[in-house]
N, C-alpha and C positions, 0 to 999 in steps of 0.2 A: 564304697564297701558296705556301709550300713544299708544301702538300698538292696544290695545283693543278699545280705543277711536277712532282711525283712522279707524279700521274695521267697526265700527258702524257709521262712518261719523259724529261723534260729534266733530266738528272742534274747538269749544270753549274750550272743555276739552283737546283736543289734543294739541292746542297751549299753553294753560296754563301749562300743565304738562311738556312740553318741555322747556318752559321759566324758570320754577322752577328748572329743572335739570341743565340748562345752568348756572344759577346764582349760584347754590349750588356747582357744580363740576368744573366749569372753570372760574367763575366770569364774563363770557361774557354776554352781553346784547342781542346780535344777536343770533338767532336760528342756530344750526349747519346744515350741508348740508341735512341730512336725512329728517327732517320735512319740510324744505323748498322745497325739491324735491317732496315730497308727495303732498304738497299743489299746487305746480306748475303743477304736473301731472294731478291734478283734473281740473285745468283751461285750460291747454294746451296752444297752440299758443306761443305768445312772452314770456310769463312767463316761460314756460317750456324750450324754446330755451335759455333763459338767464341763467337758472340754469345749463343746460347741458354745456354751454360754460364755466361757472365758475368752473366746475368740473375739468378743466385742472390743477387748483392750489389746490383745496380743495378735495382731493381724499379720499373716504371712501366707501368701498364695502358695508357697511351697508345701505348706501343710495339707492343702487341698489336693495337690498333685500326689503327695505321699499316700494319703488315704485311698485315693483312687487307684493308683498303680500298684502299690504294695498290698493293700488290703482288698483291692478289687471290689470296692463298695461305693458305687456311684451315689446312692441316696445319702450316705454319711458325708461324702465329699461335698455334695450339693448343699446340704444343710450347713456344713462348716463354712463354706465360701459365702453363702447367703447371709450368714450371721456377720461375717466380716464386712460385707457390703453395706449392711444396715447401719454400720457405725463408721464407715470410711467417708472422707470428704474430698480429698484432693483428686483432680482428674486423672493423674498418672496412676495413683494407687487404685482408683476405681476401675480404670481401664485394665490394669493387670488382673484384677479380680474378675471382671467381666470375661476376659479372655480365658481365665482358668475355668469359669463356670461354663463357658461355651465348650471347652474341651471335655468337661465332665459330662455334659449332655451328649456330645458326640460318642463318648465311650459307652453311654447307655442306649445308643441307637435312636436318639431323639433329635433328629435334624431340625425340626421346626423350632424347638426350644433353643437349640444352639444358634440358629439363624437370628432369633430375637436377641440373644446375648451379644452376638457380633454387631447387630444394629445398634444396640445400646452402647456397646464399646465405641462405635464410631461417633456417637453423640458425645461421649466423654472426651474422645480425642479432639473433636471439633471444638468443644468448650475449652479445652486446655491448650489449643493451638499446636497439637501434636501431629504435624503434617506427615511425618514418616510413618507413624503408627496407623494413620488412616489408610495409607497406601498398602501397608503390610496386611491390614485387615481385609482389604479387597483381594489381595493375592491368596490369602488363606481361605477365604470363603469360596473362591473359585476352585482351589485345589481340593477342598473337601467335597464340594458339589460334584467334582469329576470322579470321585472314588466309586467304582461299581459296587463295592462291598457295603456302602452306606445306603440307607433307605431314603433317598432324596427324590421327591416328586419331579416328574419330567418338566413341569412348568417352572419349577425353581431353577433347574439346570439352564433352561432357556433364558430365564431372567438374568441369572448371573453371567451367562455368556454375553448377553446384550450389554451389561454393565462394563464388562472387560473390553468389549468392542468399542465402547464410547470413550474409554480411558485413553488419553493421549500421552504416551510415555515421553514425548519430546518436550512436554511442558511440566517442569518440576513443580511440586507443591510449594506454596508460600513458605518461606523460611526453612525449606528442606535442607538438611545438613548434607554436606558432601560425604561420599563413601564409595566403596567398591561396587555396590549394587546400582549406583546411579547410572553408570554406563551400560548396565545390563537390562535396563528397563525395556527397551524394544525387544530384546530376546525373550524376556519374561512374558510380555504380552503374547507373542506368537506361541510360546509354550503353553500358556493358560488356554488360549483359544484351541490349540491342538488337542489337549487332553479333554476339554469340554466337548469339542466336536466328536472326538472318538467315542465318548459315552453316549452322545446323541445319535450315534450311528452314521455321522457324516464323515466317513473314512477318507474319501478323496480330499475333502477340505482339510482334514487333519494332516494328511501327508503333504499337502501343498504348504501348510504352515510350517511343518518340520523342514521342508526344503528351503523355504524362505528364511527360516531361522539360521540354517547352515550357511546361507549366502551373506548374512550380515557380517560386517567387520567385527573382529574379535578384540575386545579391550585387552591391554597388556595384563598378563597373568590370569586370564579368564578362559583359556582354551579348554581346560577340563570341565569347567562349569557349563560352557556353551555346548560342548559335546554331549554332556550328560542330559541337558535339556532336550536336545534333538533325539537322542537315543530313547529316552523315556516316552516321548510322543510316539515314535515308531513302535515301541514295544506295546504301548496302549492299544494301538490299532491292531497289531497282530494278535493280542490277547482277545480283544473283542471279536475278531474274526475267527477265533478258535484255531489259531495257528501257533502253537506253543514253540515249535522249533524256530520260527521267525522271530518270536518275542525274545527267546533266549539269545539268538544271534545278534539281535539289536543291542543287547545289554553286555555282550562280550567285549573284551579287549579295551576297556577304558584307558585313558592316558595316565590316570593316577587318581589319588584321593582329592576330594574337594578341599581347597585351601581354607584355613580357619577364617580368613577374611570373608568367605562366602557362607558362613554358618547359617545365615538366614535362608539359604537354599536347602537346608537339612531335609525339608519335606520331600524334595525331589529324590534325594538319596534314599530315604526310607521307602518312598513309593517304588523306586527301582528294586529294592529288596523284595517288596511284595510281588511285583510283576515277575521277578525271577522265581520266587517260590511257586507262584501260580503255574508258570511254564513247566517247572520240574515236576509238579504234581500231575499235570496233564500228560507228561511223558513217562509217568510211572517211575520216576527216579525219587522214590519216597524218602530214602535216607537223607539225600541232599535237600529235598523240599522241607523236611522236618527242621533241619538246621536253619534254613532261611526264614521260615515262619517264626521260629523262636527269636531270630535276630530282629524281626520287625517289631515285636512287642517288648523287647528288652533293651531299649535304647539306653545310651549312656549320658544323655543330656537331660538334666532335671527340668521339669515343667515343659517338656517338649510335647506339644499337642498331637503331632503325627502318630506317635506311639499310642496315645490315648484313643485316637479315633480307630486305630486298627487293632486295639487290644482284644475286643470280642471277636471280630472276624478271624483273627489268627487262631484264637482258641477253637473256633468251629472247624477250621481247616485242619488243625492238629488232631482234633477228635476224629475227623473223617479218615485221616491217614492212619492213625493208630487202629481204628476199627478195620480198615482195609488190611492191615498187617496182622490182625488177630489179637491185638493187645486190648482185650475187652475192658479191663479195669481202668486203664489210662483213658480209653475212649469215653467211658461212662463219666469219669471225673471231669474231663474237658467239655463234654456236652453240657454237663451240669453247670460248669463255670460260665459257659457262653449264655445259657438260658438265664442264669442269675444276673449277669451283667446287663442283658437286654430285656429284663423282666417287664420294664415299662416302656419298651420301644414304641416307635410310631407304628400306626396300623399297617404300613407297607411291609413291616418286618415280622409281624406277629405269627404268620404261618411258619416261617423259618424257626422262630423261637419255640413254638409248640412242637414242631418236629424234633428239635434238639432236646427239649425236655422229655419227650417220649423216648428218644434214643438213650438218654441218661438213665431212664428207668428200666428199659427193656433190652438194651444193647447186649448182643450175644455173638458168639463166634459163628459166623455164617459160612465159613470156608468149607 
């Protein structure tokens, strides 16, 4: 609830909800770091510097997520998390902060910086013997590299695909804990190869991987998850081929929601929302597309990096749709939000950012 209040800049409700939470769960009178960081990011200046300085003792990755997603301020979130990292010691804590920092860089359109943080996170996981985390890092890097909306160099996509290809899902990592995803590792490999091949333009290969995925035996209780993996691969190919009707058809009639035991596959669900929104936009079903783009960037799971990575691209698409509908004020505001989020983006995205900044300044009713 406090996240919703923050997104709507209802600061009275935001502060009240956090104060009630603090009293109920910790008996504390002072607000925890996350809401204080959000409020400081809104004011900037000395207030923000003071909160960042205090993060050396009060480390909480959720505060970085809050500043990024609620305040939509990647530089402030980055500074906050970097301060925490400078004073953290345990591999698990450092890995969580590296992960958050990578998400912050993705939200800013900085793939290269995010890739460095994922690599450093892998080092932290290896140092701490966190086998599950190392595998999860590989899955996430592959998923982000496959996103057409992120400025990822072609060579990096090829390199990540080669790494996924070398991964043997039949060989668990040392000391890997049992869990529902263990039986889905072969399915995940085919899914990752499929979405990476789709972005690389190897559509026939991607469809073969989707077909092979569908032929694998389905672990008990995993039918919905396996079906979603294959559907998203097929929707990726249709989207890249500029066939929105086929993309939408691939995503229709799922068997149900992903079980909570598969919440680590949340990225797949979020990506499915993005692909659905893209198809609806291409089919000029603007009202539906607007709802789905909002659903992409307004996730309900705290610290979820998929929403962070798609925060700016969804703003750009919303701006384009509002402009197409003649809502100039909303379009200008959203173009400006996108340009601010990606102000320091990688070179591959700078032309898009310049164009959005221009639209924010000059957008007018062209109908």
